[in-house]
C-alpha positions in Angstrom: 47.7 -245.0 30.8 48.3 -243.6 27.1 52.0 -241.7 26.7 51.6 -238.4 27.8 53.3 -237.0 24.3 49.9 -238.8 22.9 47.2 -236.7 22.0 43.8 -238.5 21.7 41.7 -237.1 19.4 37.8 -237.1 18.6 36.5 -239.2 16.3 33.2 -238.4 14.5 31.0 -240.7 13.5 29.3 -239.9 9.8 25.8 -238.0 11.0 28.3 -235.9 13.1 30.3 -235.9 9.8 27.6 -234.6 8.3 25.9 -231.9 10.9 29.5 -230.1 10.1 29.9 -230.1 6.6 26.9 -228.6 4.2 26.8 -231.8 1.6 24.5 -235.4 1.9 26.3 -238.5 2.7 26.5 -239.9 -0.8 28.5 -236.8 -1.8 31.1 -238.1 0.9 31.6 -241.2 -0.3 32.3 -239.2 -3.8 34.7 -236.7 -2.1 36.8 -240.5 -0.3 36.6 -241.7 -3.9 38.4 -238.7 -5.4 41.0 -238.1 -2.6 39.9 -235.2 -0.9 38.0 -236.5 2.1 40.2 -237.9 4.0 39.1 -242.2 4.5 37.0 -243.0 7.4 38.6 -245.2 10.5 37.3 -248.8 11.2 36.3 -248.5 15.3 34.0 -251.6 15.2 32.8 -254.5 12.9 30.7 -252.4 12.0 31.9 -248.9 12.3 33.7 -246.6 11.0 34.6 -243.0 12.2 36.5 -240.3 11.1 38.5 -237.8 13.6 37.8 -234.0 14.0 41.0 -233.1 12.6 39.8 -234.3 8.5 36.2 -232.5 9.0 38.2 -229.2 9.9 41.3 -229.8 7.3 38.1 -230.2 4.9 36.9 -227.2 5.5 39.6 -224.9 6.2 40.2 -226.5 2.2 37.3 -225.7 1.4 37.4 -221.8 2.2 40.5 -221.6 0.7 39.3 -223.2 -2.5 36.9 -220.3 -1.9 39.1 -217.0 -1.2 40.8 -217.9 -3.9 38.1 -218.1 -6.8 36.9 -215.2 -5.1 40.4 -213.3 -5.6 41.0 -214.3 -8.4 37.5 -213.1 -9.6 37.7 -209.9 -8.1 40.9 -209.3 -10.6 39.4 -210.5 -13.6 36.7 -208.4 -13.4 36.6 -205.0 -14.9 35.0 -202.3 -14.8 30.6 -202.7 -14.8 29.1 -202.1 -18.5 27.8 -199.1 -19.1 23.9 -199.0 -19.7 22.5 -197.5 -22.6 19.4 -195.0 -21.3 
């Protein structure tokens, strides 16, 4: 029996992670090496998985980065150039 304060988090295997993220497995491992995505948790001799929160945290990070880029891009844009007739 687990302690009542310990919440077990679902673990996702690689195919499940790739279903949720719009990236390839190669890109996922590049992100892990760069420290931008969580390292997997070993769940067996030849098996690893990621906590579901790692995927949702990454998706939030990407959304925040895109929002910041869009906000910065809209501030930098001046009036549209005039077309000559």
